[in-house]
C-alpha positions in Angstrom: 198.4 87.2 -97.0 199.7 88.5 -93.6 198.7 91.9 -92.2 201.3 94.7 -92.3 202.9 95.4 -89.0 206.2 97.3 -88.6 207.9 96.5 -85.3 211.2 97.3 -83.6 212.7 93.9 -82.8 215.2 93.4 -79.9 218.1 91.0 -79.8 220.0 89.7 -82.8 217.9 91.5 -85.4 217.9 94.9 -83.8 216.2 96.8 -86.6 212.8 97.7 -87.9 211.3 95.2 -90.4 207.9 94.7 -92.0 206.6 91.4 -90.8 204.5 90.7 -93.8 207.5 90.8 -96.1 209.6 88.7 -93.7 206.9 86.0 -93.2 206.1 85.8 -96.9 209.8 85.6 -97.9 210.4 83.0 -95.2 207.4 81.0 -96.3 208.5 81.0 -99.9 212.0 79.8 -99.0 210.7 77.3 -96.5 208.0 76.0 -98.8 210.4 75.9 -101.7 212.9 73.9 -99.7 210.2 71.6 -98.4 208.9 70.9 -101.9 212.4 70.3 -103.2 213.3 68.1 -100.2 210.1 66.2 -100.5 210.8 65.6 -104.2 214.3 64.3 -103.4 212.9 62.0 -100.7 210.2 60.6 -102.9 212.7 59.9 -105.7 214.9 58.2 -103.2 212.0 56.2 -101.9 211.1 55.0 -105.4 214.5 53.5 -105.8 215.0 52.0 -102.3 211.5 50.4 -102.2 212.7 48.1 -104.9 215.9 47.2 -103.0 214.6 47.0 -99.4 211.6 45.0 -98.1 209.3 46.1 -95.4 211.1 44.0 -92.7 214.4 45.8 -93.3 212.6 49.2 -92.9 210.8 47.9 -89.8 214.0 46.9 -88.0 215.5 50.3 -88.3 212.2 52.0 -87.4 212.1 50.1 -84.1 215.3 51.9 -83.0 214.4 55.2 -84.6 211.6 55.5 -82.1 214.1 56.1 -79.4 216.1 58.6 -81.5 213.0 60.8 -82.1 212.1 60.8 -78.4 215.7 61.6 -77.4 215.9 64.5 -79.8 212.9 66.1 -78.1 214.5 65.5 -74.7 217.8 67.1 -75.8 216.0 70.2 -77.0 213.9 70.2 -73.9 211.7 73.1 -75.2 214.5 75.6 -74.8 214.7 76.5 -78.5 211.2 77.8 -78.5 211.8 79.5 -75.2 214.9 81.3 -76.7 212.9 82.3 -79.8 210.2 83.7 -77.6 212.5 85.6 -75.2 212.9 89.1 -76.6 216.2 89.9 -74.8 218.0 86.6 -75.1 221.7 87.1 -75.0 225.0 85.2 -75.1 224.7 83.9 -71.5 221.3 82.3 -72.5 222.6 80.7 -75.7 225.8 79.3 -74.2 224.0 77.9 -71.1 221.5 76.1 -73.2 224.2 74.9 -75.7 226.2 73.2 -72.9 223.0 71.8 -71.3 222.0 70.3 -74.7 225.4 68.6 -75.1 225.4 67.2 -71.6 221.9 65.7 -72.1 222.8 64.3 -75.5 225.9 62.6 -74.2 224.0 61.0 -71.3 221.2 59.8 -73.5 223.6 58.2 -76.0 225.2 56.2 -73.2 221.9 55.1 -71.7 220.5 54.0 -75.1 223.6 51.9 -75.9 223.1 50.1 -72.6 219.4 49.6 -73.4 219.9 48.3 -76.9 220.5 44.7 -75.7 217.3 44.4 -73.7 215.5 46.2 -76.6 216.8 43.5 -79.0 215.4 40.8 -76.8 212.0 42.6 -76.3 211.4 43.0 -80.1 213.0 39.6 -80.9 215.4 41.3 -83.3 219.1 40.5 -82.2 220.6 42.8 -84.9 219.2 45.9 -83.1 222.1 45.9 -80.6 224.6 46.1 -83.5 222.8 49.0 -85.2 222.3 51.1 -82.0 225.9 52.6 -81.5 225.9 54.0 -85.1 222.3 55.2 -85.4 222.3 56.9 -82.0 225.3 59.1 -83.0 222.6 61.3 -84.5 221.7 62.4 -80.9 224.9 64.3 -80.0 225.3 65.4 -83.6 221.9 67.2 -83.5 222.7 68.7 -80.2 225.7 70.5 -81.6 223.5 72.5 -84.1 220.5 73.3 -82.0 221.6 76.9 -81.0 222.6 77.8 -84.5 219.2 76.6 -85.8 217.5 78.6 -83.1 219.4 81.8 -83.9 218.6 81.5 -87.7 215.0 80.9 -86.9 214.8 83.8 -84.6 216.3 86.1 -87.3 213.8 84.5 -89.7 216.7 83.5 -92.0 214.7 80.7 -93.5 216.8 81.0 -96.7 219.9 79.6 -95.0 217.9 77.0 -93.0 216.3 75.8 -96.3 219.7 75.5 -98.0 221.1 73.5 -95.1 218.1 71.1 -95.0 218.1 70.6 -98.8 221.8 70.0 -99.0 221.8 67.4 -96.2 218.8 65.7 -97.8 220.4 65.5 -101.3 223.7 64.1 -100.0 222.2 61.6 -97.6 219.6 60.4 -100.2 222.3 59.8 -102.8 224.2 57.8 -100.2 221.1 55.9 -99.4 220.4 54.9 -103.0 224.1 53.8 -103.5 224.2 51.7 -100.4 220.8 50.1 -100.9 221.6 49.3 -104.5 224.9 47.6 -103.4 223.2 45.3 -100.9 223.8 47.1 -97.6 220.2 46.5 -96.5 219.2 48.2 -93.2 222.7 49.8 -92.9 221.8 52.0 -95.9 219.0 53.6 -93.9 221.1 53.9 -90.7 224.0 55.7 -92.5 221.6 57.9 -94.4 220.2 59.1 -91.0 223.7 59.7 -89.5 225.1 61.5 -92.6 222.0 63.7 -92.9 222.5 64.9 -89.3 226.2 65.3 -89.7 225.9 67.4 -92.9 223.2 69.6 -91.3 225.3 70.2 -88.2 228.4 70.9 -90.2 226.6 73.3 -92.6 225.0 75.1 -89.6 228.5 75.8 -88.0 229.8 77.1 -91.4 226.7 79.3 -92.0 226.4 80.7 -88.5 228.9 83.1 -86.9 227.9 82.1 -83.4 230.4 80.1 -81.5 230.1 78.8 -77.9 232.0 80.6 -75.2 233.0 79.4 -71.7 229.8 80.8 -70.2 227.2 78.8 -68.2 224.6 80.2 -66.0 222.0 78.2 -64.1 220.1 81.5 -63.6 219.6 81.6 -67.4 218.4 78.0 -67.5 216.0 78.6 -64.6 214.6 81.7 -66.4 213.9 79.8 -69.5 212.8 76.7 -67.7 209.1 77.6 -66.9 208.1 78.0 -70.6 210.6 75.5 -72.0 209.8 72.8 -69.5 206.1 72.8 -70.4 206.9 72.6 -74.1 209.4 69.9 -73.3 206.9 67.8 -71.4 204.2 68.2 -74.1 206.8 67.5 -76.8 208.0 64.3 -75.1 204.4 63.2 -74.5 203.6 63.9 -78.1 206.6 61.9 -79.4 206.0 59.0 -77.1 202.4 58.6 -78.3 203.3 59.2 -81.9 205.8 56.4 -81.7 204.0 54.0 -79.4 202.2 52.4 -82.4 205.6 51.3 -83.7 206.5 49.6 -80.4 203.1 47.9 -80.3 203.3 46.6 -83.8 206.8 45.4 -83.3 205.9 43.5 -80.2 202.4 42.3 -81.1 202.9 41.7 -84.8 206.3 41.8 -86.6 208.9 44.1 -88.1 207.5 43.6 -91.6 204.2 45.2 -90.5 206.2 47.9 -88.8 207.9 48.7 -92.1 204.6 48.8 -94.0 202.9 51.0 -91.4 205.8 53.4 -90.8 206.7 53.9 -94.5 203.1 54.7 -95.3 203.0 57.2 -92.4 206.4 58.7 -93.5 205.3 59.1 -97.1 202.2 61.0 -96.0 204.2 63.1 -93.6 206.8 63.9 -96.2 204.1 65.9 -98.0 201.6 66.9 -95.3 204.0 67.8 -92.6 206.3 69.5 -95.1 203.5 71.8 -96.2 202.0 72.5 -92.8 205.4 73.1 -91.0 206.7 75.3 -93.8 203.7 77.6 -93.0 203.5 77.4 -89.3 207.2 77.3 -88.4 207.7 80.4 -90.5 204.6 82.2 -89.1 205.4 81.4 -85.4 208.0 84.1 -84.9 205.6 86.7 -86.4 202.7 85.3 -84.3 204.8 85.7 -81.2 205.2 89.4 -81.9 201.4 89.7 -81.9 201.0 87.9 -78.6 199.4 91.0 -77.0 197.2 91.9 -80.0 194.3 89.4 -80.0 192.8 90.8 -83.2 196.0 90.7 -85.2 196.9 87.2 -83.9 193.4 85.9 -84.9 193.7 87.6 -88.4 197.1 86.1 -89.2 196.0 82.7 -87.9 192.9 82.7 -90.1 194.9 83.6 -93.2 197.4 80.8 -92.5 194.6 78.3 -92.1 193.0 79.4 -95.3 196.1 79.2 -97.4 197.2 75.9 -96.0 193.8 74.3 -96.5 193.7 75.5 -100.1 197.0 73.8 -100.8 196.9 70.7 -98.4 193.4 69.4 -99.0 193.7 68.7 -102.8 197.2 67.3 -102.4 196.0 64.8 -99.8 192.9 63.9 -101.8 195.2 63.4 -104.8 197.5 61.1 -102.9 194.6 58.9 -101.8 193.7 58.6 -105.5 197.1 57.8 -106.9 198.2 55.4 -104.0 197.3 52.1 -105.8 199.3 53.0 -108.9 202.1 54.7 -107.0 202.9 51.8 -104.7 202.7 49.3 -107.5 205.1 51.2 -109.7 207.5 52.1 -106.8 207.8 48.9 -104.9 206.0 46.2 -106.9 203.9 43.6 -105.2 205.9 43.5 -101.9 204.7 47.1 -101.0 201.1 46.8 -102.2 199.8 45.9 -98.7 200.9 49.4 -97.6 198.2 51.1 -99.8 195.3 51.0 -97.4 197.5 52.3 -94.5 198.7 55.2 -96.7 195.2 56.2 -97.7 194.0 56.2 -94.1 196.9 58.3 -93.0 196.2 60.8 -95.8 192.7 61.3 -94.4 194.2 62.2 -91.0 196.1 65.1 -92.7 192.9 67.0 -93.3 192.9 67.8 -89.6 196.3 69.5 -89.7 195.4 73.2 -90.5 193.2 73.7 -87.5 195.4 71.5 -85.3 198.5 73.5 -85.9 196.6 76.8 -85.8 195.3 76.2 -82.3 198.7 75.1 -81.0 200.5 78.1 -82.6 198.1 80.5 -80.9 198.8 78.9 -77.5 202.6 78.9 -78.2 202.6 82.5 -79.4 200.7 83.6 -76.2 203.1 81.7 -74.0 200.4 79.5 -72.4 202.7 76.7 -71.4 200.3 75.3 -68.8 197.4 75.2 -71.2 199.6 73.4 -73.8 200.6 70.8 -71.2 197.0 70.2 -70.1 195.8 69.9 -73.7 198.6 67.4 -74.5 197.8 65.3 -71.5 194.1 65.2 -72.4 194.9 64.3 -76.1 197.3 61.6 -75.1 195.0 59.9 -72.6 192.5 59.6 -75.4 195.3 58.3 -77.7 196.4 55.7 -75.2 193.0 54.2 -75.0 192.2 54.1 -78.8 195.7 53.1 -80.0 196.3 50.4 -77.4 192.8 48.9 -78.0 193.2 48.9 -81.8 196.7 47.4 -81.7 195.3 44.1 -80.4 193.0 43.8 -83.4 195.0 44.6 -86.6 197.4 47.0 -88.0 194.7 48.5 -90.3 192.6 49.1 -87.2 195.6 50.9 -85.7 195.8 53.2 -88.7 192.2 54.1 -88.2 192.8 54.7 -84.5 195.6 57.1 -85.4 193.3 59.0 -87.7 190.6 59.2 -85.0 193.2 60.5 -82.6 194.3 63.2 -85.1 190.6 64.3 -85.3 190.4 64.5 -81.6 193.6 66.6 -81.4 192.0 69.0 -83.9 188.9 69.3 -81.8 190.9 70.0 -78.6 193.2 72.6 -80.2 190.2 74.3 -82.0 188.5 74.6 -78.6 191.5 76.3 -77.0 191.9 78.6 -80.1 188.3 79.7 -79.5 188.8 80.0 -75.7 192.0 82.0 -75.7 191.8 84.0 -78.9 188.2 84.1 -80.0 188.9 82.1 -83.1 185.5 80.4 -83.0 184.1 77.3 -84.7 182.1 79.3 -87.2 185.3 81.1 -88.4 187.2 77.8 -88.4 184.5 76.3 -90.6 184.5 79.2 -92.9 188.3 79.0 -93.3 188.4 75.3 -94.2 185.0 74.0 -95.6 185.2 75.7 -99.0 188.5 74.0 -99.7 187.2 70.7 -98.5 184.3 71.0 -100.9 186.6 71.9 -103.8 188.7 68.9 -103.0 185.7 66.6 -102.9 184.6 67.8 -106.3 188.1 67.2 -107.7 188.1 63.7 -106.1 184.8 62.7 -107.7 185.9 63.9 -111.1 189.3 62.1 -110.9 187.5 58.9 -109.9 185.2 59.1 -112.8 188.1 59.8 -115.3 190.1 56.8 -113.9 187.1 54.5 -114.1 186.5 55.6 -117.7 190.2 55.0 -118.6 190.2 51.5 -117.1 187.0 50.7 -118.9 188.1 51.8 -122.4 191.9 51.0 -122.1 191.6 47.4 -123.3 189.9 48.6 -126.4 192.6 51.1 -127.2 195.9 49.4 -126.4 197.2 46.0 -125.2 199.0 47.0 -122.0 200.7 45.1 -119.2 199.7 45.8 -115.6 202.6 48.2 -115.2 201.9 50.1 -118.4 198.2 50.4 -117.5 199.2 51.7 -114.1 201.4 54.4 -115.7 198.5 55.5 -118.0 195.9 55.6 -115.2 198.4 57.5 -112.9 198.9 60.1 -115.6 195.1 60.5 -116.2 194.5 60.9 -112.5 197.2 63.6 -112.0 196.3 65.6 -115.1 192.5 65.5 -114.3 193.0 66.5 -110.7 195.3 69.5 -111.4 193.0 70.7 -114.2 189.7 70.4 -112.2 191.1 72.0 -109.0 192.7 74.9 -111.0 189.4 75.5 -112.9 187.5 75.5 -109.6 189.9 78.1 -108.2 189.6 80.3 -111.2 185.8 80.1 -111.2 185.1 80.4 -107.4 188.1 82.6 -106.6 188.2 81.7 -102.8 190.0 83.9 -100.3 193.2 81.8 -100.2 193.5 81.9 -104.0 193.2 85.7 -104.0 195.8 85.9 -101.3 198.3 83.6 -103.2 197.8 85.7 -106.4 198.4 88.8 -104.4 201.7 87.4 -103.0 202.9 86.3 -106.4 202.0 89.7 -108.0 203.9 91.4 -105.1 206.9 89.3 -105.7 207.0 90.1 -109.4 206.3 93.8 -108.9 209.2 93.9 -106.4 211.4 92.1 -108.9 210.5 94.7 -111.6 211.4 97.6 -109.3 214.8 96.1 -108.5 
């Protein structure tokens, strides 16, 4: 999948490695963890949707907006700057560690003070009681940022995957237990806090790095130019991704916030898990090719092809199974979320090229270009999202999808301008898998309609039983059709995946 390149790496690794093997191994661990984590989260969601209603989710989401933005502020782009800096040393790591802690402590204090006016703004008095507990995640996350950065820089995605999965399992079990015992929104709050606490504790156990009494403003200033631009673009990105929650909470109600955000989260639990498992793993390798335009373009194309091959049919499948899935998971109270979820799944088709363009800019260290691109995209988002929020929540979901399409167009433009990854190549890397997914979609729709038509003649089934039968038909038909298409057409990504799998088995045979 990834071209061979043997490089001598400085810093913590300090030895020669083959990047192709590193990236593939990292991808498999990261993707495996993401799939396992996603499965755990989906199972947990099936349980808690029955115990919690959309309003209870919505109240917590209104506060979570400020946690997500604060996390980006705490990191301040320095993690990516440390990964990119080839000769980063103890002075750099310790300086950024103490800076992260100081920022986190300050943000925690500010947010506690703001929780009272926020409760009045959203007309939800209970927010001020939730804030001191939920915002503990901010300092907790700051304690583990350097350990995460070091593991990512060493491409030790096996350890990172274990940490993430362990935290997800423990916090999800706690969530189910608390929700089943009537804790309501507190179940979601304690899940978030415990998840971050377990991750941070496991990071300290797994990493040998410990902070020393070293702080250097010179190190901070050296990392600031690249980190600050990523920080600004990251904050802008988080603000605009969360602004819809604020608008819905203010203009509509917390119940609609719950429906909208849970739909978006369920989509992200699959789409973002898949795309980030590829791009987060490939970024360190791409950074090593920052001065080799041809190699950078080649690896970017291969990543786009493989991700499109996997992501497109999964998103199409989720659109198809949404009606049965929400009915079975949450019964009637969550059925209004179906159209939101389906619209969000459409937005995921833009992810391969969106992330590819951004990773090229990040790998080349073009912080100013990233910042300009983010400002342009967010100006567009501000207009379409604000306008849509005054009409309806469904219109807001469509505005989000239009925004994601615009982001893809901007990033694709910069990929072409800075690396020569042109529109024709981008189309060749994505359109075949879009066509295969469209064929699968049509076949599954036909099979589902046939099942619904003939089902009354075969069995007497309740609405729930019929939903289970149709869901099974849709899943089996989709997997069968897409697999057959892959075997017949043999697209590039399919051949790359088979090559990787064969390489893994051959390596296992030799050992």
